[in-house]
Backbone as CSV, one residue per row, in Angstrom:
resi,resn,N_x,N_y,N_z,CA_x,CA_y,CA_z,C_x,C_y,C_z
1,ASP,0.836,-1.183,0.000,0.000,0.000,0.000,0.881,1.247,0.000
2,LEU,0.313,2.350,-0.410,1.098,3.564,-0.635,1.714,4.115,0.651
3,LYS,0.965,4.089,1.744,1.507,4.614,3.006,2.747,3.837,3.436
4,THR,2.703,2.536,3.269,3.852,1.699,3.620,5.038,2.032,2.725
5,TYR,4.778,2.186,1.419,5.847,2.529,0.481,6.480,3.877,0.846
6,VAL,5.648,4.870,1.118,6.157,6.206,1.455,7.020,6.147,2.714
7,ARG,6.526,5.468,3.737,7.279,5.364,4.993,8.624,4.674,4.754
8,ARG,8.607,3.581,4.006,9.846,2.840,3.735,10.794,3.663,2.868
9,PHE,10.261,4.362,1.875,11.096,5.207,1.027,11.810,6.260,1.869
10,GLN,11.072,6.893,2.765,11.664,7.933,3.605,12.717,7.350,4.549
11,GLU,12.466,6.150,5.072,13.457,5.487,5.929,14.739,5.209,5.151
12,LEU,14.585,4.646,3.953,15.754,4.302,3.144,16.495,5.549,2.670
13,ALA,15.770,6.602,2.360,16.413,7.856,1.944,17.270,8.414,3.074
14,THR,16.814,8.222,4.302,17.587,8.673,5.462,18.815,7.793,5.674
15,LEU,18.637,6.488,5.493,19.737,5.543,5.707,20.774,5.573,4.587
16,CYS,20.331,5.865,3.368,21.220,5.837,2.190,21.138,7.169,1.444
17,PRO,21.621,8.229,2.041,21.466,9.549,1.416,22.144,9.680,0.054
18,THR,23.163,8.867,-0.226,23.816,8.969,-1.533,22.909,8.478,-2.660
19,MET,21.932,7.647,-2.338,21.000,7.161,-3.363,20.060,8.274,-3.825
20,VAL,19.843,9.238,-2.964,18.949,10.358,-3.284,19.673,11.667,-2.970
21,SER,20.887,11.777,-3.520,21.778,12.886,-3.169,21.282,14.255,-3.618
22,ASP,20.399,14.284,-4.581,19.812,15.564,-4.964,18.319,15.370,-5.208
23,PHE,17.625,16.476,-5.354,16.171,16.441,-5.479,15.724,15.606,-6.672
24,LYS,16.393,15.779,-7.812,15.993,15.056,-9.019,16.111,13.548,-8.810
25,LYS,17.218,13.098,-8.235,17.396,11.666,-7.978,16.331,11.149,-7.016
26,MET,16.041,11.937,-5.989,15.047,11.516,-5.012,13.674,11.369,-5.667
27,MET,13.289,12.333,-6.476,11.983,12.274,-7.137,11.920,11.106,-8.112
28,GLU,12.990,10.894,-8.877,13.019,9.767,-9.811,12.882,8.446,-9.064
29,ALA,13.623,8.302,-7.984,13.570,7.060,-7.206,12.179,6.844,-6.625
30,PHE,11.582,7.893,-6.098,10.245,7.763,-5.518,9.232,7.370,-6.587
31,ILE,9.226,8.088,-7.693,8.235,7.847,-8.744,8.424,6.472,-9.376
32,GLU,9.666,6.048,-9.577,9.918,4.729,-10.166,9.412,3.597,-9.280
33,GLY,9.282,3.847,-7.987,8.796,2.824,-7.076,7.283,2.742,-6.976
34,LEU,6.597,3.687,-7.607,5.134,3.695,-7.564,4.558,2.623,-8.486
35,PRO,3.302,2.239,-8.260,2.656,1.297,-9.183,2.644,1.868,-10.600
36,ARG,2.854,1.002,-11.579,2.906,1.439,-12.985,1.637,2.185,-13.395
37,SER,0.513,1.836,-12.788,-0.763,2.449,-13.167,-0.824,3.947,-12.868
38,ILE,0.031,4.435,-11.965,-0.002,5.873,-11.640,1.329,6.571,-11.876
39,GLU,2.375,5.815,-12.118,3.723,6.389,-12.263,3.764,7.512,-13.301
40,GLY,3.218,7.260,-14.481,3.242,8.254,-15.553,2.466,9.511,-15.213
41,ASN,1.334,9.338,-14.542,0.521,10.496,-14.164,1.217,11.354,-13.122
42,VAL,1.908,10.727,-12.187,2.645,11.500,-11.182,3.774,12.268,-11.871
43,THR,4.488,11.610,-12.771,5.567,12.270,-13.512,5.028,13.458,-14.308
44,ALA,3.915,13.247,-15.005,3.329,14.298,-15.839,2.862,15.495,-15.017
45,SER,2.548,15.267,-13.757,2.098,16.356,-12.881,3.244,17.274,-12.460
46,LYS,4.477,16.824,-12.683,5.677,17.597,-12.357,5.652,18.158,-10.930
47,PRO,5.566,17.262,-9.949,5.552,17.741,-8.560,6.844,18.482,-8.224
48,GLN,6.722,19.507,-7.400,7.871,20.333,-7.027,8.518,19.896,-5.723
49,THR,7.806,19.076,-4.957,8.339,18.572,-3.693,7.961,17.104,-3.555
50,LEU,8.654,16.410,-2.673,8.304,15.015,-2.404,6.898,14.948,-1.819
51,GLU,6.570,15.872,-0.950,5.232,15.886,-0.349,4.153,16.029,-1.423
52,GLU,4.405,16.875,-2.405,3.447,17.049,-3.497,3.319,15.758,-4.300
53,ALA,4.427,15.092,-4.564,4.392,13.821,-5.288,3.596,12.775,-4.504
54,ILE,3.789,12.743,-3.199,3.054,11.802,-2.349,1.558,12.103,-2.410
55,ASN,1.195,13.370,-2.319,-0.222,13.752,-2.366,-0.857,13.399,-3.704
56,ILE,-0.145,13.640,-4.789,-0.648,13.294,-6.120,-0.834,11.784,-6.214
57,ALA,0.168,11.046,-5.768,0.087,9.584,-5.809,-1.098,9.084,-4.992
58,GLN,-1.324,9.671,-3.834,-2.450,9.247,-2.990,-3.784,9.506,-3.675
59,ARG,-3.934,10.679,-4.281,-5.183,10.984,-4.997,-5.406,10.002,-6.140
60,LEU,-4.343,9.706,-6.886,-4.470,8.774,-8.001,-4.809,7.370,-7.512
61,MET,-4.175,6.940,-6.425,-4.473,5.612,-5.874,-5.920,5.550,-5.387
62,ASP,-6.414,6.633,-4.803,-7.812,6.681,-4.368,-8.749,6.548,-5.566
63,GLN,-8.410,7.206,-6.677,-9.229,7.115,-7.886,-9.210,5.698,-8.441
64,VAL,-8.038,5.078,-8.461,-7.920,3.703,-8.953,-8.778,2.781,-8.095
65,ALA,-8.719,2.963,-6.780,-9.483,2.111,-5.862,-10.985,2.266,-6.092
66,LYS,-11.433,3.481,-6.380,-12.862,3.720,-6.609,-13.347,3.055,-7.889
67,HIS,-12.457,2.919,-8.862,-12.849,2.376,-10.162,-12.498,0.905,-10.335
68,THR,-11.975,0.290,-9.293,-11.623,-1.120,-9.356,-12.717,-1.921,-8.666
69,PRO,-13.315,-2.884,-9.394,-14.365,-3.698,-8.766,-13.819,-4.473,-7.568
70,ALA,-14.641,-4.604,-6.563,-14.228,-5.316,-5.340,-14.171,-6.806,-5.562
């Protein structure tokens, strides 16, 4: 689930700062770890902060969940 991914991403970014040494690398790493169904939409939204990317991803995941049959 997205909350688990976000929490783990933030933990790993803290533990391995060289993997996300600049903003661009951090955003690429975060977006590449998202489900393929929303990855492109998050990229196209051009988030300016990690928090914005997380919020966009959450909204998209909520939309996917609403349109996926139970």
